[in-house]
C-alpha positions as CSV (number, residue, x, y, z in Angstrom):
1,M,17.2,-3.0,-2.7
2,K,14.7,-4.8,-5.0
3,R,12.6,-6.3,-2.2
4,I,12.3,-3.0,-0.3
5,F,11.3,-1.3,-3.6
6,L,8.7,-3.8,-4.4
7,H,7.5,-4.1,-0.9
8,F,6.5,-0.4,-0.8
9,L,5.2,-0.5,-4.3
10,V,2.5,-3.1,-3.3
11,S,2.0,-1.1,0.0
12,L,0.8,2.1,-2.1
13,L,-2.6,0.5,-2.3
14,I,-2.9,0.1,1.3
15,A,-1.4,3.6,1.8
16,S,-4.2,5.0,-0.5
17,I,-7.2,2.7,0.4
18,V,-7.0,1.3,3.9
19,V,-8.7,3.7,6.3
20,S,-7.1,4.1,9.9
21,F,-9.5,3.3,12.5
22,G,-9.5,3.7,16.3
23,F,-11.7,2.6,19.2
24,S,-11.7,5.7,21.5
25,Q,-14.8,8.1,20.9
26,T,-12.2,10.6,19.2
27,A,-10.7,7.9,16.9
28,K,-14.3,6.7,16.0
29,E,-15.2,10.1,14.9
30,I,-12.1,10.5,12.8
31,R,-12.8,6.9,11.3
32,E,-16.2,7.9,10.2
33,K,-15.0,11.1,8.5
34,M,-12.2,9.2,6.8
35,I,-14.5,6.7,5.3
36,E,-16.7,9.4,3.9
37,A,-13.7,11.3,2.6
38,E,-12.3,8.2,0.8
39,G,-15.6,7.5,-0.9
40,G,-17.7,5.9,1.7
41,K,-18.6,2.4,2.6
42,A,-20.6,1.5,-0.3
43,A,-17.6,2.6,-2.7
44,F,-15.2,0.2,-0.6
45,E,-17.7,-2.7,-0.8
46,S,-18.2,-2.3,-4.5
47,V,-14.7,-3.0,-5.4
48,K,-14.1,-6.6,-6.8
49,D,-10.8,-5.9,-8.3
50,M,-8.7,-3.0,-9.4
51,T,-5.7,-2.2,-11.7
52,L,-3.3,0.8,-11.1
53,S,-0.8,1.8,-13.8
54,G,1.8,4.5,-13.9
55,A,5.5,5.1,-13.5
56,A,8.1,4.6,-10.8
57,E,11.4,6.2,-10.1
58,L,14.2,4.9,-7.9
59,I,15.9,8.3,-7.1
60,Q,19.3,7.1,-5.7
61,Q,19.8,4.3,-8.4
62,G,18.5,6.7,-11.1
63,L,16.2,3.9,-12.5
64,S,12.7,4.5,-13.6
65,G,10.0,2.7,-15.6
66,P,6.2,1.7,-16.0
67,I,4.6,-0.2,-13.0
68,T,1.3,-2.0,-13.0
69,V,-0.5,-3.2,-9.8
70,Y,-3.3,-5.6,-9.8
71,K,-5.6,-6.4,-6.8
72,K,-8.3,-8.9,-6.7
73,E,-10.5,-9.5,-3.7
74,P,-10.2,-11.0,-1.1
75,D,-6.6,-11.6,-1.1
76,K,-4.8,-11.7,-4.5
77,R,-2.2,-9.0,-5.7
78,R,0.3,-8.8,-8.4
79,L,3.0,-6.1,-9.4
80,D,5.0,-5.7,-12.5
81,F,7.8,-3.2,-12.8
82,E,9.7,-2.7,-16.1
83,V,13.2,-1.2,-16.2
84,Y,15.6,-1.5,-19.0
85,G,13.3,-3.9,-20.8
86,L,13.3,-6.3,-17.9
87,V,10.1,-6.9,-16.0
88,I,10.3,-7.4,-12.2
89,T,7.2,-9.4,-11.1
90,Q,5.9,-10.3,-7.6
91,A,2.5,-11.8,-6.7
92,Y,0.3,-13.5,-4.0
93,D,-2.5,-15.8,-5.1
94,G,-3.9,-16.1,-1.7
95,K,-1.7,-18.9,-0.7
96,I,1.6,-18.7,-2.4
97,A,3.9,-15.6,-2.6
98,W,6.2,-15.8,-5.7
99,Q,8.3,-13.8,-8.1
100,I,10.0,-13.9,-11.4
101,N,13.7,-13.3,-11.4
102,P,14.3,-10.5,-14.1
103,Q,17.9,-11.8,-14.8
104,T,17.1,-15.4,-15.3
105,G,13.4,-15.5,-16.1
106,S,12.9,-18.2,-13.6
107,T,9.8,-18.2,-11.3
108,E,10.4,-18.9,-7.7
109,E,8.7,-18.7,-4.4
110,M,9.5,-15.7,-2.1
111,S,11.5,-16.0,1.1
112,E,9.5,-16.3,4.3
113,Q,10.0,-12.6,5.3
114,D,9.0,-11.3,1.7
115,A,6.1,-13.7,1.7
116,A,4.8,-12.3,4.9
117,E,5.1,-8.8,3.6
118,M,3.2,-9.6,0.4
119,K,0.4,-11.4,2.6
120,R,0.1,-8.4,4.7
121,E,-0.3,-6.1,1.6
122,S,-2.8,-8.4,0.0
123,L,-5.4,-8.1,2.5
124,P,-9.0,-7.3,1.5
125,I,-9.8,-3.7,0.8
126,V,-12.8,-3.9,3.0
127,S,-10.6,-5.0,5.9
128,A,-10.5,-1.1,6.5
129,L,-14.4,-1.4,7.2
130,Y,-14.1,-4.3,9.5
131,P,-10.8,-4.4,11.4
132,E,-11.8,-6.7,14.2
133,K,-12.9,-9.4,11.6
134,Y,-9.4,-9.2,9.9
135,G,-7.3,-8.8,13.2
136,F,-6.3,-5.3,13.2
137,T,-6.0,-3.0,16.3
138,Y,-6.0,0.8,16.1
139,E,-5.1,3.4,18.5
140,Y,-5.4,7.3,18.5
141,K,-2.1,8.8,19.7
142,G,-3.3,12.5,19.7
143,K,-2.2,15.4,17.6
144,E,1.4,15.9,16.1
145,K,2.7,18.9,14.4
146,I,4.5,18.7,11.1
147,E,5.9,22.0,9.6
148,E,3.5,24.2,11.7
149,K,0.4,22.1,10.9
150,E,-1.1,19.7,13.4
151,Y,-2.3,16.3,12.1
152,Y,-4.3,13.4,13.8
153,L,-1.9,10.5,14.7
154,L,-3.4,7.0,14.3
155,E,-1.3,3.7,15.0
156,I,-2.4,0.8,13.1
157,T,-1.2,-2.7,14.3
158,Y,-1.6,-5.4,11.6
159,P,-2.4,-9.1,12.2
160,D,1.1,-10.0,12.1
161,G,2.2,-7.3,14.5
162,F,3.6,-4.9,11.9
163,K,2.9,-1.2,13.0
164,T,2.3,1.9,11.0
165,A,2.0,5.6,12.2
166,N,-0.6,7.4,10.1
167,Y,-1.0,11.2,10.0
168,V,-4.4,12.4,9.0
169,D,-5.1,15.8,7.8
170,P,-7.8,17.2,9.9
171,E,-9.2,19.4,7.3
172,T,-9.6,16.7,4.5
173,Y,-9.4,13.6,6.5
174,L,-7.1,12.2,4.0
175,T,-3.8,10.5,4.8
176,Y,-0.9,13.0,4.8
177,K,2.0,10.7,5.8
178,I,2.6,7.1,6.8
179,K,5.6,6.1,8.9
180,A,6.9,2.6,9.8
181,K,10.0,0.7,10.4
182,T,11.0,-2.2,8.2
183,T,14.0,-4.4,7.4
184,G,16.6,-3.1,5.1
185,P,18.5,-5.1,2.4
186,M,21.4,-5.7,4.8
187,G,19.1,-6.9,7.6
188,N,19.2,-3.5,9.3
189,E,16.3,-1.5,10.5
190,V,15.0,1.3,8.1
191,E,12.6,4.0,9.0
192,V,10.3,4.7,6.1
193,E,8.1,7.7,5.6
194,Q,5.7,7.7,2.7
195,F,3.7,10.8,1.5
196,P,0.7,10.1,-0.6
197,S,-0.8,13.2,-2.4
198,D,-2.7,14.3,-5.4
199,Y,-6.0,12.5,-4.4
200,K,-8.5,12.2,-7.0
201,K,-12.1,10.5,-7.2
202,V,-12.2,7.5,-9.5
203,E,-15.5,5.8,-9.8
204,G,-16.4,6.9,-6.3
205,M,-13.1,6.1,-4.6
206,V,-10.8,8.9,-3.6
207,L,-7.3,7.6,-4.2
208,A,-3.7,9.1,-4.0
209,H,-2.1,9.3,-7.4
210,S,1.3,10.5,-6.1
211,F,3.6,8.9,-3.5
212,I,7.1,9.9,-2.3
213,T,9.0,7.5,0.0
214,Y,11.9,8.4,2.2
215,Y,14.4,5.8,3.8
216,N,16.0,7.2,7.0
217,G,15.4,10.8,5.8
218,E,16.6,10.4,2.1
219,E,14.4,10.4,-0.8
220,F,14.2,6.9,-2.2
221,L,11.1,6.3,-4.4
222,R,8.6,8.3,-6.4
223,I,5.5,6.9,-7.8
224,T,3.0,8.5,-10.2
225,I,-0.4,6.7,-10.8
226,E,-1.7,7.5,-14.3
227,E,-4.7,5.2,-14.6
228,V,-7.0,3.3,-12.3
229,K,-9.4,0.6,-13.3
230,F,-12.0,-1.1,-11.3
231,N,-14.0,-4.3,-11.7
232,T,-12.5,-5.5,-15.0
233,E,-12.9,-9.2,-14.1
234,L,-9.4,-9.9,-13.6
235,E,-8.7,-13.7,-13.9
236,D,-7.2,-15.9,-11.1
237,S,-4.4,-17.0,-13.5
238,L,-3.0,-13.6,-13.3
239,F,-1.8,-14.3,-9.8
240,K,-1.0,-18.0,-10.2
241,M,2.5,-19.0,-10.1
242,S,3.6,-20.7,-13.3
243,E,5.0,-24.2,-13.2
């Protein structure tokens, strides 16, 4: 449970920032409008680091607590989630993915699968602008109706082969839903749907401040972002695994 929860906490940055691209003429037009809707190329390129803080709630477990996500370009990320006075930490320093066990307080490297997920979610923010450079492929899949409204459907394939289906609002050109399949805690395949909402402009960037995640159709996780800070000169040591 902890691994899945933390994976989708770190993915919230990707959900709110990474723009979905495509290479057909239609997808190119969607791409350009999405970039503009989320702040524009200059805003993306201006980000050196960012910190998001707020609260998370695990619906089925009845657990909640504060979270903080740190991102430093080009490939560093850290997440801290506090529950019952214990802090769960996961981080990637550009080379090593690691975590702090909240029960023992020991620091350890992540498993190969968890490390691959953390590395994927630590990709540069500007990878949204330069997909070919960072090994992404994108395909426009046409329109799909959800509750009487049609959305543009864009499929993203990450460098490691992971795929997400992104539903784009044709009126705002912001992401309405992201759907993917991942591995559950028992090794089973899980379908995940994430709904970002409450988009707000912060220093030129338009970011979702609310996320609801469903696993196999059941609500699993709620995240509310209360504060976003950019370019605070985060130290590399924040992301380093302690010895």
